[in-house]
FINU-362941 format. One record per residue (C-alpha): residue in one letter; x, y, z. Coordinates in steps of 0.1 Angstrom, whole numbers, padded with zeros to 4 digits, always signed. Example, Ala and Ser with C-alpha at 12.3 -4.5 7.8 and 13.67 -1.06 7.14 Angstrom:
BEGIN
A+0123-0045+0078S+0137-0011+0071
END
This chain:
BEGIN
M-0021-0245-0442L-0024-0268-0412R-0023-0305-0421F-0024-0330-0393F-0015-0360-0416S-0012-0367-0453Q-0038-0381-0475T-0035-0419-0479S-0069-0429-0492S-0103-0414-0496P-0138-0428-0490K-0156-0442-0521G-0173-0414-0540A-0154-0386-0521S-0127-0365-0537P-0092-0367-0521R-0093-0330-0513R-0126-0333-0494A-0115-0364-0475R-0083-0346-0465F-0104-0316-0452S-0127-0339-0433R-0099-0357-0416R-0082-0325-0406Y-0114-0312-0390V-0121-0344-0372V-0085-0346-0358A-0087-0309-0347L-0120-0315-0330L-0107-0346-0312L-0076-0327-0300D-0098-0299-0287L-0119-0324-0268L-0088-0341-0254A-0074-0308-0242L-0108-0298-0227A-0110-0332-0209A-0074-0329-0196D-0081-0294-0183Q-0113-0305-0165L-0094-0334-0149T-0069-0310-0134V-0098-0290-0120R-0111-0321-0102S-0078-0337-0092T-0050-0317-0077A-0029-0349-0077F-0033-0352-0115A-0025-0315-0120N+0007-0318-0099A+0018-0349-0117Y+0013-0332-0151A+0031-0300-0139H+0060-0317-0123H+0067-0342-0151I+0051-0336-0185Y+0048-0298-0185R+0083-0294-0170L+0098-0315-0199L+0078-0296-0225S+0087-0262-0210L+0124-0269-0207G+0126-0283-0242I+0105-0257-0261G+0117-0229-0239S+0154-0237-0244V+0150-0237-0282M+0130-0205-0282G+0156-0189-0258L+0182-0192-0285V+0165-0164-0304P+0171-0130-0288F+0138-0115-0299S+0102-0124-0291V+0091-0151-0314V+0055-0148-0304E+0054-0111-0312L+0066-0118-0348L+0041-0147-0351L+0013-0124-0340Y+0021-0099-0367G+0025-0128-0392L-0009-0142-0381V-0027-0109-0387L-0011-0107-0422F-0020-0143-0429L-0056-0140-0419V-0060-0108-0441F-0042-0125-0470D-0062-0157-0466F-0095-0139-0467L-0086-0118-0497R-0073-0148-0515A-0105-0168-0509L-0125-0138-0520Y-0104-0134-0552R-0108-0171-0561S-0146-0169-0556V-0147-0140-0581R-0123-0157-0606E-0140-0191-0605G-0175-0179-0601M-0181-0195-0567H-0211-0188-0545V-0207-0156-0525G-0206-0176-0492A-0179-0200-0503P-0149-0178-0496L-0162-0170-0461L-0167-0207-0455V-0131-0215-0465F-0118-0187-0443V-0138-0199-0413R-0124-0234-0418H-0089-0221-0417V-0097-0200-0386F-0112-0231-0369L-0080-0251-0376L-0058-0223-0364G-0079-0217-0333S-0079-0254-0324A-0041-0255-0326L-0038-0225-0303F-0064-0238-0279V-0045-0271-0275L-0012-0254-0270Y-0027-0231-0244V-0043-0259-0224F-0012-0281-0222L+0014-0253-0218C-0006-0230-0195G-0042-0237-0186M-0037-0270-0167N-0011-0254-0144Y-0037-0231-0128H-0049-0260-0107R-0016-0274-0093T-0005-0269-0057S+0006-0234-0051F+0043-0224-0046S+0035-0211-0011E+0022-0245-0001E+0052-0263-0016A+0074-0238+0003G+0056-0246+0036L+0043-0211+0042S+0014-0206+0066V-0006-0179+0048T-0033-0157+0063I-0054-0142+0035G-0064-0106+0042T-0097-0090+0033E-0101-0085-0004R-0106-0048-0012T-0098-0033-0045L-0074-0003-0043G-0079+0027-0065A-0053+0041-0087G-0026+0063-0072T-0027+0100-0073D-0002+0128-0074A-0009+0133-0037E+0000+0097-0030P+0029+0089-0054G+0038+0058-0034M+0007+0041-0047N+0008+0017-0076Q-0014+0023-0107R-0025-0013-0108T-0052-0031-0087D-0041-0046-0054T-0056-0062-0023A-0056-0048+0012T-0044-0070+0040G-0052-0070+0076A-0088-0055+0079N-0110-0074+0103D-0145-0062+0096D-0152-0093+0076G-0139-0117+0101M-0103-0118+0088V-0072-0117+0110D-0060-0082+0117Q-0023-0081+0106T-0019-0043+0106E+0011-0044+0131E+0028-0071+0110L+0022-0051+0079V+0037-0020+0094A+0067-0040+0104L+0071-0054+0069C+0068-0019+0053R+0093-0005+0078Y+0117-0032+0069L+0113-0025+0032V+0118+0012+0036S+0150+0005+0055E+0163-0019+0029I+0155+0005+0000N+0172+0034+0017Q+0203+0014+0024R+0207+0004-0012E+0201+0039-0025A+0227+0052-0001A+0252+0025-0013F+0246+0035-0049E+0251+0072-0039A+0283+0064-0020S+0297+0044-0049A+0288+0072-0074M+0305+0098-0051S+0336+0076-0048S+0339+0071-0085T+0335+0109-0091E+0361+0118-0066S+0386+0093-0079A+0377+0102-0116A+0378+0064-0123A+0354+0045-0145A+0328+0026-0125P+0295+0009-0132L+0278+0034-0110S+0277+0070-0123R+0256+0101-0120T+0235+0118-0146S+0219+0152-0144D+0181+0157-0144V+0157+0186-0148N+0161+0196-0111E+0197+0206-0117T+0209+0239-0131D+0229+0241-0163A+0259+0251-0143V+0258+0220-0121A+0250+0197-0151S+0280+0210-0170S+0304+0213-0141S+0337+0196-0137S+0341+0163-0118G+0350+0182-0086A+0320+0204-0087A+0298+0175-0096A+0300+0163-0060E+0275+0191-0052R+0246+0168-0061T+0211+0174-0050P+0192+0147-0031D+0169+0141-0061S+0195+0138-0088V+0194+0108-0110L+0218+0079-0105T+0227+0054-0132V+0234+0019-0119E+0251-0002-0145G+0229+0014-0171A+0197+0015-0151C+0184+0046-0132I+0173+0055-0097G+0152+0086-0095Q+0138+0083-0131T+0121+0113-0147K+0103+0119-0180E+0136+0131-0194T+0155+0100-0185P+0165+0080-0216K+0148+0046-0221P+0167+0014-0214S+0193+0006-0241L+0192-0028-0258Q+0226-0036-0243W+0212-0030-0208L+0180-0050-0215F+0201-0080-0226Q+0223-0077-0195A+0191-0075-0174G+0177-0105-0191H+0207-0126-0183A+0207-0113-0148G+0171-0125-0145Q+0181-0160-0157R+0208-0161-0131A+0185-0148-0103M+0159-0175-0111E+0184-0203-0113K+0199-0192-0080L+0164-0193-0064G+0160-0228-0078Q+0189-0239-0056R+0166-0232-0026Y+0134-0245-0041P+0137-0277-0062R+0105-0270-0081L+0121-0238-0095A+0154-0255-0104G+0168-0258-0139H+0177-0237-0168Y+0156-0206-0177P+0154-0193-0213F+0163-0157-0221P+0134-0133-0213K+0124-0113-0244P+0117-0075-0245I+0087-0068-0268L+0099-0047-0297N+0067-0027-0300S+0060-0024-0263W+0034+0003-0269I+0010-0026-0275L+0014-0037-0239S+0015-0002-0224V-0019+0008-0238Q-0032-0023-0220Q-0013-0012-0188T+0005-0045-0189T+0041-0050-0178G+0047-0085-0192V+0031-0116-0207Y+0039-0153-0208S+0034-0169-0242P+0022-0205-0238F+0024-0209-0276T+0061-0204-0277V+0070-0209-0240E+0085-0174-0238A+0087-0148-0210N+0080-0114-0227Y+0081-0080-0210N+0073-0044-0218R+0107-0027-0224D+0092+0008-0219I+0081+0005-0183P+0099+0023-0155Y+0135+0010-0148Y+0128-0002-0113D+0100-0025-0125L+0120-0043-0152P+0139-0068-0131F+0108-0077-0111T+0087-0081-0142I+0114-0103-0158C+0114-0127-0129H+0076-0126-0126E+0073-0138-0162L+0101-0164-0159S+0083-0179-0129H+0054-0188-0152L+0077-0210-0172R+0079-0233-0141G+0041-0236-0142Y+0032-0212-0115M+0004-0194-0132Q-0013-0178-0101E-0004-0141-0103E+0003-0136-0066E+0025-0167-0066A+0045-0153-0096N+0048-0120-0078F+0061-0137-0047I+0086-0157-0066A+0098-0125-0083V+0102-0108-0049L+0124-0137-0037A+0144-0139-0069T+0151-0102-0072I+0160-0097-0035G+0182-0128-0035A+0199-0120-0067D+0237-0113-0070D+0229-0080-0087A+0225-0047-0068Y+0199-0032-0091Y+0178-0064-0090N+0178-0062-0052Y+0166-0026-0054S+0139-0036-0079G+0127-0063-0056Y+0125-0042-0025V+0107-0013-0043S+0082-0036-0060A+0075-0053-0026W+0070-0019-0011V+0045-0010-0038Y+0023-0039-0030A+0028-0038+0008G+0025+0000+0009N-0008-0001-0011A-0022-0026+0015L-0010-0005+0044A-0025+0027+0029R-0059+0011+0030V-0058+0000+0067D-0036+0027+0083A-0032+0058+0062D-0011+0076+0089A+0014+0048+0091F+0017+0047+0053A+0022+0084+0051S+0049+0083+0078L+0068+0054+0061Y+0064+0069+0026G+0079+0101+0039A+0109+0081+0052L+0117+0069+0017N+0147+0085+0001A+0140+0112-0026R+0151+0091-0055T+0128+0062-0048R+0099+0086-0043Q+0107+0100-0077D+0108+0064-0092L+0073+0058-0077L+0060+0092-0089Y+0073+0085-0124N+0057+0051-0123N+0023+0067-0118Q+0030+0094-0144Y+0039+0067-0169W+0008+0046-0165Q-0016+0076-0163Q-0008+0085-0199F-0023+0052-0210E-0055+0054-0190G-0085+0050-0214K-0108+0025-0231P-0081+0000-0242A-0068-0003-0206E-0103-0006-0192V-0112-0033-0217H-0080-0053-0210E-0087-0050-0173K-0121-0064-0176V-0110-0092-0200N-0080-0101-0177D-0103-0101-0146A-0128-0124-0163Y-0100-0147-0175L-0084-0150-0141K-0117-0157-0125A-0124-0184-0151Q-0091-0200-0142G-0101-0203-0105Q-0086-0170-0092T-0118-0157-0076A-0103-0123-0068G-0095-0117-0105T-0070-0090-0111A-0070-0082-0074S-0051-0114-0069Y-0019-0096-0079G-0020-0079-0045H-0023-0111-0025V+0015-0112-0028T+0013-0091+0004D-0001-0120+0023L+0027-0142+0011M+0053-0117+0020L+0038-0113+0055A+0039-0151+0060Y+0075-0153+0048F+0086-0123+0068A+0070-0136+0100E+0089-0168+0096H+0123-0155+0085G+0124-0118+0097T+0136-0109+0062L+0126-0114+0025E+0161-0126+0016
END
């Protein structure tokens, strides 16, 4: 049971146990009020929010995160299961004691509610100081000196089989001008054209490497696997005949896949650990360019029971209670590196979702890992392509058609994967997440994820690249 300090004395006429209870509740309430006051201060003072994020939170995050990073599994996931078991056990124990000791029927519920209050208070305080206060700091784009033009906010619908390049999640269109916003359609087309070119170049390099390794019959990190589009004769052919690959055959890239299908095996634990370490290196490399991102990053954790996240149509989650970056291990391959970097960016206090997306784009594209680069470009295309489809459907269709067959298959599988989880849990989570983000000052709610397109446009206009 939570105890904030030990019993030293008790008021006259009060039992030691009651005094101990009273003190715990008073301390819990005071800590709640302190956390609430600190959070409100960040709302009213950006300078205070920045000072807290740059100094106090940074130390707390580095310290706690480094310790939690020593454990290869998600601590918060196990704590969640333990919490559920504890609450059930605590309630049943209180109920049993009431029957055994002849207590009033309301007594066990009162004891249970007290324990829930103490636990809830502790979680609230941790949330505020390790997450909530950071929503009001200066954005990463401002710190990076980007001049950002925000496009018109329009919620995009889910992708369909006819438009497999569309993402299943909610995004924001950029460039419409019927609401007085700046028309950036030409810039958006240029960005999408650049992304398609980069994606195709990387897919071609993977293909060439796989072909070379096949012809030389030498072991290499790039290899080819068969998929359902190949005949049994091709799939079981010799190394010489294997060169007769089809454009939509699956490639494995150091354990990951390009052109994923429903028959493609899920990521192995070995690959997930390698991808996690690659994510740490990618973020630390980006930190060399941007001082606010500098420093050590703890190991990102794959959720063991990722179905819990999938039914909510969630790719990852930052845990402020344990300062961990957690991700859904079951999502499509191409989205894993991007999601890892997105969640790791939250550990530097950048809680705005479009900012975390933008940091993930820069980290994956700039990483010293070929598959991370592919993930970054494809993820950037998903958001930019969604925006383009809303303002210029013809341009989107033309550029989508220019994508190589394997990437189109990756995008198609992405839609197929998320469509199986459409339903009430996903709808409820969407509404809760939307309300939560709006309560934290992100007025666009879940549509804010798509604002990464505006940040990419600003960066691309300045640098002519996303590297």
